[in-house]
C-alpha positions, 0 to 999 in steps of 0.5 A: 642034846644033853643038858649041863649037869646042875649041882647044888653047892650045899657042901661048899656052902657048909664048909665055907660057913664053918670055916668063917665061924671057926676063924671068928671063934678062934680069934675070940677065944685067942683074945679070951685066952690072953685075958684070962691068962693075964688075970691068972698071972696077975692074981698069982693064986691059980683061982682062974685055972678053970677059965684058963683051961676052958678058954684054951681048950675051946681055942684049940677046938676051933683051930682044929675045926678050921682045918676040918672046915677047909677040907670040907670046903675043898672036898665039897668043891671037888664033888660038886664040880667033879674036878680038882681044877675049875678053869672059869667056865663052870657057870658058862653054858656048855654050848658057848665053850669050844675045844681045840686040839690036841696040838703037837704038844698034846695041849687041848685049848679050852675057850669061849666062842665069840660072836664074830671072827674079828673078835675071836681073831683079836683074842687069839692074837693077844693070847699068842703074844702073851705066850711069846712073851712068857716063853722069852 
């Protein structure tokens, strides 16, 4: 019997943390940029030019870091789960998942195994009713 593959979430964790840090830093540097630009305009002498340039550059840097962190997070999730679409069964034991199909439309249904037939029939009926409602 094959054991389910366990992956560590270090890329996803790193990407998510970097995304949070970049977002907070972008917000802080945006406020700092507004304050320093306001002081520069109020002074009218250009003596705050250095601070204006630095805050704007850091703001721009962290805005770009947000995009990179988002890519690392999505890419890390892809490599960790080895799929682009997580259907909600990634933390479920593989022995509790059932596949049915393909049917006449080449659809493979993925579902959870239920403890008894009554429970499984109730879920099946509810799913069939939702499909009828969405088709109408």
